[in-house]
PDB file of N, CA, C and O in Angstrom, chain B, residues numbered from 101:
ATOM      1  N   MET B 101      -6.468  17.115   3.933  1.00  0.00           N
ATOM      2  CA  MET B 101      -5.391  16.663   3.229  1.00  0.00           C
ATOM      3  C   MET B 101      -5.509  15.304   2.686  1.00  0.00           C
ATOM      4  O   MET B 101      -5.767  14.404   3.485  1.00  0.00           O
ATOM      5  N   MET B 102      -5.337  14.985   1.260  1.00  0.00           N
ATOM      6  CA  MET B 102      -5.513  13.689   0.795  1.00  0.00           C
ATOM      7  C   MET B 102      -4.198  12.946   0.931  1.00  0.00           C
ATOM      8  O   MET B 102      -3.134  13.470   0.601  1.00  0.00           O
ATOM      9  N   ALA B 103      -4.293  11.613   1.461  1.00  0.00           N
ATOM     10  CA  ALA B 103      -3.038  10.876   1.446  1.00  0.00           C
ATOM     11  C   ALA B 103      -2.505  10.521   0.149  1.00  0.00           C
ATOM     12  O   ALA B 103      -3.257  10.424  -0.821  1.00  0.00           O
ATOM     13  N   ARG B 104      -1.285  10.323   0.066  1.00  0.00           N
ATOM     14  CA  ARG B 104      -0.620  10.165  -1.189  1.00  0.00           C
ATOM     15  C   ARG B 104      -0.951   8.718  -1.711  1.00  0.00           C
ATOM     16  O   ARG B 104      -0.681   8.393  -2.867  1.00  0.00           O
ATOM     17  N   LEU B 105      -1.481   7.955  -0.913  1.00  0.00           N
ATOM     18  CA  LEU B 105      -1.877   6.694  -1.398  1.00  0.00           C
ATOM     19  C   LEU B 105      -3.177   6.594  -2.248  1.00  0.00           C
ATOM     20  O   LEU B 105      -3.426   5.668  -3.020  1.00  0.00           O
ATOM     21  N   ASP B 106      -3.952   7.642  -2.009  1.00  0.00           N
ATOM     22  CA  ASP B 106      -5.266   7.765  -2.598  1.00  0.00           C
ATOM     23  C   ASP B 106      -5.125   7.518  -4.212  1.00  0.00           C
ATOM     24  O   ASP B 106      -6.062   6.987  -4.809  1.00  0.00           O
ATOM     25  N   ALA B 107      -4.036   7.881  -4.849  1.00  0.00           N
ATOM     26  CA  ALA B 107      -3.924   7.723  -6.143  1.00  0.00           C
ATOM     27  C   ALA B 107      -3.978   6.179  -6.620  1.00  0.00           C
ATOM     28  O   ALA B 107      -4.634   5.808  -7.593  1.00  0.00           O
ATOM     29  N   PHE B 108      -3.216   5.347  -5.819  1.00  0.00           N
ATOM     30  CA  PHE B 108      -3.277   4.025  -5.988  1.00  0.00           C
ATOM     31  C   PHE B 108      -4.482   3.313  -5.563  1.00  0.00           C
ATOM     32  O   PHE B 108      -4.759   2.221  -6.059  1.00  0.00           O
ATOM     33  N   LEU B 109      -5.235   3.881  -4.650  1.00  0.00           N
ATOM     34  CA  LEU B 109      -6.504   3.364  -4.198  1.00  0.00           C
ATOM     35  C   LEU B 109      -7.631   3.626  -5.388  1.00  0.00           C
ATOM     36  O   LEU B 109      -8.371   2.719  -5.770  1.00  0.00           O
ATOM     37  N   GLN B 110      -7.667   4.743  -5.837  1.00  0.00           N
ATOM     38  CA  GLN B 110      -8.378   5.015  -7.012  1.00  0.00           C
ATOM     39  C   GLN B 110      -8.287   4.348  -8.134  1.00  0.00           C
ATOM     40  O   GLN B 110      -9.260   4.032  -8.818  1.00  0.00           O
ATOM     41  N   LEU B 111      -6.909   4.044  -8.442  1.00  0.00           N
ATOM     42  CA  LEU B 111      -6.770   3.041  -9.586  1.00  0.00           C
ATOM     43  C   LEU B 111      -7.229   1.774  -9.262  1.00  0.00           C
ATOM     44  O   LEU B 111      -7.883   1.153 -10.100  1.00  0.00           O
ATOM     45  N   GLY B 112      -6.968   1.254  -8.082  1.00  0.00           N
ATOM     46  CA  GLY B 112      -7.334  -0.202  -7.807  1.00  0.00           C
ATOM     47  C   GLY B 112      -8.787  -0.301  -7.923  1.00  0.00           C
ATOM     48  O   GLY B 112      -9.283  -1.272  -8.494  1.00  0.00           O
ATOM     49  N   SER B 113      -9.569   0.707  -7.382  1.00  0.00           N
ATOM     50  CA  SER B 113     -11.068   0.840  -7.408  1.00  0.00           C
ATOM     51  C   SER B 113     -11.634   0.802  -8.842  1.00  0.00           C
ATOM     52  O   SER B 113     -12.565   0.054  -9.139  1.00  0.00           O
ATOM     53  N   THR B 114     -11.021   1.663  -9.750  1.00  0.00           N
ATOM     54  CA  THR B 114     -11.437   1.726 -11.084  1.00  0.00           C
ATOM     55  C   THR B 114     -11.252   0.484 -11.905  1.00  0.00           C
ATOM     56  O   THR B 114     -12.035   0.091 -12.769  1.00  0.00           O
ATOM     57  N   GLN B 115     -10.016  -0.149 -11.503  1.00  0.00           N
ATOM     58  CA  GLN B 115      -9.698  -1.524 -12.175  1.00  0.00           C
ATOM     59  C   GLN B 115     -10.425  -2.637 -11.587  1.00  0.00           C
ATOM     60  O   GLN B 115     -10.221  -3.736 -12.101  1.00  0.00           O
ATOM     61  N   GLY B 116     -11.341  -2.558 -10.479  1.00  0.00           N
ATOM     62  CA  GLY B 116     -12.131  -3.547  -9.944  1.00  0.00           C
ATOM     63  C   GLY B 116     -11.154  -4.508  -9.169  1.00  0.00           C
ATOM     64  O   GLY B 116     -11.333  -5.726  -9.209  1.00  0.00           O
ATOM     65  N   CYS B 117     -10.187  -3.979  -8.511  1.00  0.00           N
ATOM     66  CA  CYS B 117      -9.300  -4.847  -7.663  1.00  0.00           C
ATOM     67  C   CYS B 117      -9.858  -5.032  -6.341  1.00  0.00           C
ATOM     68  O   CYS B 117     -10.708  -4.278  -5.868  1.00  0.00           O
ATOM     69  N   SER B 118      -9.401  -5.990  -5.777  1.00  0.00           N
ATOM     70  CA  SER B 118      -9.772  -6.345  -4.337  1.00  0.00           C
ATOM     71  C   SER B 118      -8.927  -5.888  -3.221  1.00  0.00           C
ATOM     72  O   SER B 118      -9.405  -5.609  -2.122  1.00  0.00           O
ATOM     73  N   ASP B 119      -7.608  -5.807  -3.511  1.00  0.00           N
ATOM     74  CA  ASP B 119      -6.524  -5.274  -2.672  1.00  0.00           C
ATOM     75  C   ASP B 119      -5.429  -4.535  -3.319  1.00  0.00           C
ATOM     76  O   ASP B 119      -5.340  -4.473  -4.545  1.00  0.00           O
ATOM     77  N   ILE B 120      -4.633  -4.001  -2.557  1.00  0.00           N
ATOM     78  CA  ILE B 120      -3.443  -3.218  -2.965  1.00  0.00           C
ATOM     79  C   ILE B 120      -2.400  -3.791  -1.987  1.00  0.00           C
ATOM     80  O   ILE B 120      -2.615  -3.884  -0.779  1.00  0.00           O
ATOM     81  N   HIS B 121      -1.285  -4.159  -2.572  1.00  0.00           N
ATOM     82  CA  HIS B 121      -0.251  -4.639  -1.739  1.00  0.00           C
ATOM     83  C   HIS B 121       1.003  -3.788  -1.694  1.00  0.00           C
ATOM     84  O   HIS B 121       1.572  -3.647  -2.777  1.00  0.00           O
ATOM     85  N   LEU B 122       1.500  -3.236  -0.706  1.00  0.00           N
ATOM     86  CA  LEU B 122       2.646  -2.524  -0.762  1.00  0.00           C
ATOM     87  C   LEU B 122       3.879  -3.295  -0.131  1.00  0.00           C
ATOM     88  O   LEU B 122       3.689  -3.933   0.904  1.00  0.00           O
ATOM     89  N   ALA B 123       5.119  -3.260  -0.707  1.00  0.00           N
ATOM     90  CA  ALA B 123       6.248  -4.049  -0.099  1.00  0.00           C
ATOM     91  C   ALA B 123       7.448  -3.254  -0.556  1.00  0.00           C
ATOM     92  O   ALA B 123       7.409  -2.623  -1.612  1.00  0.00           O
ATOM     93  N   LEU B 124       8.499  -3.274   0.210  1.00  0.00           N
ATOM     94  CA  LEU B 124       9.775  -2.688  -0.103  1.00  0.00           C
ATOM     95  C   LEU B 124      10.339  -3.291  -1.388  1.00  0.00           C
ATOM     96  O   LEU B 124      10.183  -4.502  -1.544  1.00  0.00           O
ATOM     97  N   GLY B 125      10.889  -2.686  -2.193  1.00  0.00           N
ATOM     98  CA  GLY B 125      11.727  -3.038  -3.416  1.00  0.00           C
ATOM     99  C   GLY B 125      10.875  -3.539  -4.648  1.00  0.00           C
ATOM    100  O   GLY B 125      11.417  -4.125  -5.585  1.00  0.00           O
ATOM    101  N   VAL B 126       9.670  -3.314  -4.612  1.00  0.00           N
ATOM    102  CA  VAL B 126       8.616  -3.518  -5.748  1.00  0.00           C
ATOM    103  C   VAL B 126       7.566  -2.489  -5.933  1.00  0.00           C
ATOM    104  O   VAL B 126       7.178  -1.828  -4.970  1.00  0.00           O
ATOM    105  N   PRO B 127       7.092  -2.323  -7.117  1.00  0.00           N
ATOM    106  CA  PRO B 127       6.069  -1.284  -7.234  1.00  0.00           C
ATOM    107  C   PRO B 127       4.759  -1.741  -6.512  1.00  0.00           C
ATOM    108  O   PRO B 127       4.657  -2.937  -6.240  1.00  0.00           O
ATOM    109  N   PRO B 128       3.784  -0.910  -6.193  1.00  0.00           N
ATOM    110  CA  PRO B 128       2.651  -1.286  -5.633  1.00  0.00           C
ATOM    111  C   PRO B 128       1.888  -2.255  -6.516  1.00  0.00           C
ATOM    112  O   PRO B 128       1.826  -2.050  -7.728  1.00  0.00           O
ATOM    113  N   LEU B 129       1.283  -3.344  -5.929  1.00  0.00           N
ATOM    114  CA  LEU B 129       0.586  -4.411  -6.504  1.00  0.00           C
ATOM    115  C   LEU B 129      -0.728  -4.320  -6.404  1.00  0.00           C
ATOM    116  O   LEU B 129      -1.147  -3.807  -5.366  1.00  0.00           O
ATOM    117  N   LEU B 130      -1.662  -4.750  -7.361  1.00  0.00           N
ATOM    118  CA  LEU B 130      -3.095  -4.791  -7.417  1.00  0.00           C
ATOM    119  C   LEU B 130      -3.371  -6.124  -7.450  1.00  0.00           C
ATOM    120  O   LEU B 130      -2.773  -6.884  -8.211  1.00  0.00           O
ATOM    121  N   ARG B 131      -4.328  -6.523  -6.600  1.00  0.00           N
ATOM    122  CA  ARG B 131      -4.831  -7.902  -6.685  1.00  0.00           C
ATOM    123  C   ARG B 131      -6.197  -7.891  -7.634  1.00  0.00           C
ATOM    124  O   ARG B 131      -7.213  -7.276  -7.309  1.00  0.00           O
ATOM    125  N   MET B 132      -6.080  -8.568  -8.705  1.00  0.00           N
ATOM    126  CA  MET B 132      -7.183  -8.695  -9.570  1.00  0.00           C
ATOM    127  C   MET B 132      -7.408 -10.082  -9.868  1.00  0.00           C
ATOM    128  O   MET B 132      -6.524 -10.846 -10.257  1.00  0.00           O
ATOM    129  N   TYR B 133      -8.725 -10.419  -9.660  1.00  0.00           N
ATOM    130  CA  TYR B 133      -9.134 -11.883  -9.916  1.00  0.00           C
ATOM    131  C   TYR B 133      -7.955 -13.041  -9.327  1.00  0.00           C
ATOM    132  O   TYR B 133      -7.506 -14.012  -9.935  1.00  0.00           O
ATOM    133  N   GLY B 134      -7.700 -12.670  -8.224  1.00  0.00           N
ATOM    134  CA  GLY B 134      -6.571 -13.551  -7.540  1.00  0.00           C
ATOM    135  C   GLY B 134      -5.207 -13.430  -7.861  1.00  0.00           C
ATOM    136  O   GLY B 134      -4.345 -14.071  -7.259  1.00  0.00           O
ATOM    137  N   GLU B 135      -4.928 -12.537  -8.899  1.00  0.00           N
ATOM    138  CA  GLU B 135      -3.483 -12.437  -9.274  1.00  0.00           C
ATOM    139  C   GLU B 135      -2.982 -11.061  -8.880  1.00  0.00           C
ATOM    140  O   GLU B 135      -3.710 -10.069  -8.916  1.00  0.00           O
ATOM    141  N   LEU B 136      -1.644 -11.037  -8.482  1.00  0.00           N
ATOM    142  CA  LEU B 136      -0.960  -9.718  -8.212  1.00  0.00           C
ATOM    143  C   LEU B 136      -0.375  -9.033  -9.542  1.00  0.00           C
ATOM    144  O   LEU B 136       0.489  -9.547 -10.252  1.00  0.00           O
ATOM    145  N   ILE B 137      -0.951  -7.863  -9.751  1.00  0.00           N
ATOM    146  CA  ILE B 137      -0.391  -7.233 -11.031  1.00  0.00           C
ATOM    147  C   ILE B 137       0.310  -5.882 -10.604  1.00  0.00           C
ATOM    148  O   ILE B 137      -0.311  -4.989 -10.029  1.00  0.00           O
ATOM    149  N   PRO B 138       1.608  -5.802 -10.919  1.00  0.00           N
ATOM    150  CA  PRO B 138       2.186  -4.391 -10.622  1.00  0.00           C
ATOM    151  C   PRO B 138       1.581  -3.223 -11.270  1.00  0.00           C
ATOM    152  O   PRO B 138       1.086  -3.267 -12.396  1.00  0.00           O
ATOM    153  N   ILE B 139       1.628  -2.297 -10.616  1.00  0.00           N
ATOM    154  CA  ILE B 139       1.247  -0.827 -11.123  1.00  0.00           C
ATOM    155  C   ILE B 139       2.609  -0.408 -11.815  1.00  0.00           C
ATOM    156  O   ILE B 139       3.734  -0.708 -11.414  1.00  0.00           O
ATOM    157  N   LYS B 140       2.293   0.335 -12.918  1.00  0.00           N
ATOM    158  CA  LYS B 140       3.515   0.978 -13.627  1.00  0.00           C
ATOM    159  C   LYS B 140       3.883   2.059 -12.882  1.00  0.00           C
ATOM    160  O   LYS B 140       3.353   3.162 -13.019  1.00  0.00           O
ATOM    161  N   TYR B 141       4.828   1.800 -12.035  1.00  0.00           N
ATOM    162  CA  TYR B 141       5.428   2.771 -11.033  1.00  0.00           C
ATOM    163  C   TYR B 141       6.719   2.190 -10.517  1.00  0.00           C
ATOM    164  O   TYR B 141       7.008   0.994 -10.537  1.00  0.00           O
ATOM    165  N   ARG B 142       7.528   3.257 -10.014  1.00  0.00           N
ATOM    166  CA  ARG B 142       8.916   2.751  -9.620  1.00  0.00           C
ATOM    167  C   ARG B 142       8.838   1.869  -8.380  1.00  0.00           C
ATOM    168  O   ARG B 142       7.869   1.950  -7.624  1.00  0.00           O
ATOM    169  N   ASP B 143       9.947   0.944  -8.140  1.00  0.00           N
ATOM    170  CA  ASP B 143       9.875   0.280  -6.892  1.00  0.00           C
ATOM    171  C   ASP B 143      10.023   1.050  -5.728  1.00  0.00           C
ATOM    172  O   ASP B 143      10.871   1.939  -5.647  1.00  0.00           O
ATOM    173  N   LEU B 144       9.251   0.762  -4.826  1.00  0.00           N
ATOM    174  CA  LEU B 144       9.141   1.478  -3.539  1.00  0.00           C
ATOM    175  C   LEU B 144      10.288   1.253  -2.669  1.00  0.00           C
ATOM    176  O   LEU B 144      10.606   0.163  -2.194  1.00  0.00           O
ATOM    177  N   ASP B 145      10.954   2.492  -2.473  1.00  0.00           N
ATOM    178  CA  ASP B 145      12.216   2.400  -1.437  1.00  0.00           C
ATOM    179  C   ASP B 145      11.568   2.659  -0.051  1.00  0.00           C
ATOM    180  O   ASP B 145      10.394   3.019   0.047  1.00  0.00           O
ATOM    181  N   ALA B 146      12.491   2.434   1.160  1.00  0.00           N
ATOM    182  CA  ALA B 146      12.015   2.425   2.369  1.00  0.00           C
ATOM    183  C   ALA B 146      11.307   3.802   2.805  1.00  0.00           C
ATOM    184  O   ALA B 146      10.282   3.844   3.485  1.00  0.00           O
ATOM    185  N   GLU B 147      11.972   4.875   2.336  1.00  0.00           N
ATOM    186  CA  GLU B 147      11.466   6.199   2.725  1.00  0.00           C
ATOM    187  C   GLU B 147      10.156   6.441   2.160  1.00  0.00           C
ATOM    188  O   GLU B 147       9.282   6.999   2.823  1.00  0.00           O
ATOM    189  N   GLU B 148       9.963   6.031   0.910  1.00  0.00           N
ATOM    190  CA  GLU B 148       8.638   6.179   0.233  1.00  0.00           C
ATOM    191  C   GLU B 148       7.574   5.269   0.803  1.00  0.00           C
ATOM    192  O   GLU B 148       6.427   5.662   1.014  1.00  0.00           O
ATOM    193  N   LEU B 149       7.977   4.088   1.034  1.00  0.00           N
ATOM    194  CA  LEU B 149       7.018   3.119   1.604  1.00  0.00           C
ATOM    195  C   LEU B 149       6.501   3.621   3.000  1.00  0.00           C
ATOM    196  O   LEU B 149       5.306   3.671   3.293  1.00  0.00           O
ATOM    197  N   THR B 150       7.536   3.988   3.831  1.00  0.00           N
ATOM    198  CA  THR B 150       7.254   4.594   5.145  1.00  0.00           C
ATOM    199  C   THR B 150       6.204   5.770   5.052  1.00  0.00           C
ATOM    200  O   THR B 150       5.201   5.788   5.765  1.00  0.00           O
ATOM    201  N   GLY B 151       6.494   6.729   4.145  1.00  0.00           N
ATOM    202  CA  GLY B 151       5.610   7.722   4.049  1.00  0.00           C
ATOM    203  C   GLY B 151       4.261   7.448   3.708  1.00  0.00           C
ATOM    204  O   GLY B 151       3.323   7.984   4.298  1.00  0.00           O
ATOM    205  N   LEU B 152       4.121   6.618   2.762  1.00  0.00           N
ATOM    206  CA  LEU B 152       2.882   6.212   2.309  1.00  0.00           C
ATOM    207  C   LEU B 152       1.949   5.603   3.506  1.00  0.00           C
ATOM    208  O   LEU B 152       0.758   5.877   3.654  1.00  0.00           O
ATOM    209  N   LEU B 153       2.593   4.868   4.197  1.00  0.00           N
ATOM    210  CA  LEU B 153       1.899   4.009   5.409  1.00  0.00           C
ATOM    211  C   LEU B 153       1.694   5.074   6.458  1.00  0.00           C
ATOM    212  O   LEU B 153       0.590   5.213   6.985  1.00  0.00           O
ATOM    213  N   ARG B 154       2.778   5.866   6.792  1.00  0.00           N
ATOM    214  CA  ARG B 154       2.520   6.750   7.918  1.00  0.00           C
ATOM    215  C   ARG B 154       1.323   7.804   7.651  1.00  0.00           C
ATOM    216  O   ARG B 154       0.694   8.289   8.591  1.00  0.00           O
ATOM    217  N   ASP B 155       1.064   8.109   6.359  1.00  0.00           N
ATOM    218  CA  ASP B 155      -0.126   8.874   6.049  1.00  0.00           C
ATOM    219  C   ASP B 155      -1.437   8.358   6.532  1.00  0.00           C
ATOM    220  O   ASP B 155      -2.320   9.140   6.887  1.00  0.00           O
ATOM    221  N   ILE B 156      -1.602   6.974   6.557  1.00  0.00           N
ATOM    222  CA  ILE B 156      -2.952   6.515   6.671  1.00  0.00           C
ATOM    223  C   ILE B 156      -3.102   5.550   7.992  1.00  0.00           C
ATOM    224  O   ILE B 156      -4.189   5.042   8.266  1.00  0.00           O
ATOM    225  N   VAL B 157      -1.972   5.343   8.758  1.00  0.00           N
ATOM    226  CA  VAL B 157      -2.243   4.487   9.928  1.00  0.00           C
ATOM    227  C   VAL B 157      -2.139   5.292  11.294  1.00  0.00           C
ATOM    228  O   VAL B 157      -1.516   6.353  11.339  1.00  0.00           O
ATOM    229  N   THR B 158      -2.714   4.799  12.306  1.00  0.00           N
ATOM    230  CA  THR B 158      -2.593   5.496  13.670  1.00  0.00           C
ATOM    231  C   THR B 158      -1.277   5.055  14.206  1.00  0.00           C
ATOM    232  O   THR B 158      -0.583   4.186  13.679  1.00  0.00           O
ATOM    233  N   ASP B 159      -0.992   5.683  15.245  1.00  0.00           N
ATOM    234  CA  ASP B 159       0.369   5.553  16.041  1.00  0.00           C
ATOM    235  C   ASP B 159       0.140   3.964  16.556  1.00  0.00           C
ATOM    236  O   ASP B 159       1.146   3.256  16.540  1.00  0.00           O
ATOM    237  N   SER B 160      -0.871   3.484  16.919  1.00  0.00           N
ATOM    238  CA  SER B 160      -1.041   2.195  17.406  1.00  0.00           C
ATOM    239  C   SER B 160      -0.811   1.107  16.306  1.00  0.00           C
ATOM    240  O   SER B 160      -0.183   0.062  16.475  1.00  0.00           O
ATOM    241  N   GLN B 161      -1.398   1.501  15.196  1.00  0.00           N
ATOM    242  CA  GLN B 161      -1.264   0.495  14.015  1.00  0.00           C
ATOM    243  C   GLN B 161       0.272   0.499  13.630  1.00  0.00           C
ATOM    244  O   GLN B 161       0.795  -0.567  13.306  1.00  0.00           O
ATOM    245  N   TRP B 162       0.972   1.613  13.655  1.00  0.00           N
ATOM    246  CA  TRP B 162       2.285   1.804  13.270  1.00  0.00           C
ATOM    247  C   TRP B 162       3.163   0.897  14.226  1.00  0.00           C
ATOM    248  O   TRP B 162       4.008   0.138  13.752  1.00  0.00           O
ATOM    249  N   ALA B 163       2.940   0.998  15.568  1.00  0.00           N
ATOM    250  CA  ALA B 163       3.679   0.303  16.620  1.00  0.00           C
ATOM    251  C   ALA B 163       3.538  -1.176  16.281  1.00  0.00           C
ATOM    252  O   ALA B 163       4.504  -1.937  16.323  1.00  0.00           O
ATOM    253  N   THR B 164       2.238  -1.586  15.923  1.00  0.00           N
ATOM    254  CA  THR B 164       2.016  -3.110  15.752  1.00  0.00           C
ATOM    255  C   THR B 164       2.940  -3.546  14.431  1.00  0.00           C
ATOM    256  O   THR B 164       3.570  -4.601  14.360  1.00  0.00           O
ATOM    257  N   PHE B 165       2.892  -2.585  13.468  1.00  0.00           N
ATOM    258  CA  PHE B 165       3.576  -3.053  12.211  1.00  0.00           C
ATOM    259  C   PHE B 165       5.122  -3.018  12.443  1.00  0.00           C
ATOM    260  O   PHE B 165       5.853  -3.845  11.899  1.00  0.00           O
ATOM    261  N   MET B 166       5.617  -1.997  13.300  1.00  0.00           N
ATOM    262  CA  MET B 166       7.054  -1.867  13.464  1.00  0.00           C
ATOM    263  C   MET B 166       7.540  -3.152  14.439  1.00  0.00           C
ATOM    264  O   MET B 166       8.676  -3.627  14.430  1.00  0.00           O
ATOM    265  N   ALA B 167       6.562  -3.550  15.178  1.00  0.00           N
ATOM    266  CA  ALA B 167       7.001  -4.860  16.112  1.00  0.00           C
ATOM    267  C   ALA B 167       7.080  -6.039  15.324  1.00  0.00           C
ATOM    268  O   ALA B 167       7.190  -7.106  15.927  1.00  0.00           O
ATOM    269  N   GLY B 168       7.038  -6.037  13.883  1.00  0.00           N
ATOM    270  CA  GLY B 168       7.181  -7.156  12.984  1.00  0.00           C
ATOM    271  C   GLY B 168       5.867  -7.905  12.592  1.00  0.00           C
ATOM    272  O   GLY B 168       5.854  -8.930  11.911  1.00  0.00           O
ATOM    273  N   THR B 169       4.858  -7.334  13.054  1.00  0.00           N
ATOM    274  CA  THR B 169       3.485  -7.947  12.706  1.00  0.00           C
ATOM    275  C   THR B 169       2.905  -7.427  11.284  1.00  0.00           C
ATOM    276  O   THR B 169       2.962  -6.242  10.955  1.00  0.00           O
ATOM    277  N   ASP B 170       2.444  -8.260  10.627  1.00  0.00           N
ATOM    278  CA  ASP B 170       1.734  -7.827   9.394  1.00  0.00           C
ATOM    279  C   ASP B 170       0.663  -6.733   9.880  1.00  0.00           C
ATOM    280  O   ASP B 170       0.226  -6.744  11.031  1.00  0.00           O
ATOM    281  N   LEU B 171       0.291  -5.832   8.965  1.00  0.00           N
ATOM    282  CA  LEU B 171      -0.826  -4.970   9.334  1.00  0.00           C
ATOM    283  C   LEU B 171      -1.919  -4.993   8.098  1.00  0.00           C
ATOM    284  O   LEU B 171      -1.711  -4.498   6.991  1.00  0.00           O
ATOM    285  N   ASP B 172      -3.032  -5.615   8.479  1.00  0.00           N
ATOM    286  CA  ASP B 172      -4.096  -5.843   7.468  1.00  0.00           C
ATOM    287  C   ASP B 172      -5.207  -4.865   7.815  1.00  0.00           C
ATOM    288  O   ASP B 172      -5.700  -4.981   8.937  1.00  0.00           O
ATOM    289  N   PHE B 173      -5.659  -3.938   7.022  1.00  0.00           N
ATOM    290  CA  PHE B 173      -6.735  -3.149   7.414  1.00  0.00           C
ATOM    291  C   PHE B 173      -7.465  -2.632   6.147  1.00  0.00           C
ATOM    292  O   PHE B 173      -6.910  -2.795   5.061  1.00  0.00           O
ATOM    293  N   SER B 174      -8.728  -1.991   6.215  1.00  0.00           N
ATOM    294  CA  SER B 174      -9.481  -1.572   5.202  1.00  0.00           C
ATOM    295  C   SER B 174      -9.629  -0.024   5.403  1.00  0.00           C
ATOM    296  O   SER B 174     -10.284   0.643   4.602  1.00  0.00           O
TER     297      SER B 174
END
């Protein structure tokens, strides 16, 4: 099964972006040439953001994130 996040990853790859940033209350952001550019998408609410992340992280990574630590991975 493909993670729902794959569409954002494919867009970022196509656009030549180095990172994708996900945060509550804003649309997904692509880092291109050092600048953060919002994707034309709705602002992420808590439920959608949680779903996107839970699709791709392990239980251990989720526990780290929920403990208040940033989670950076490829």
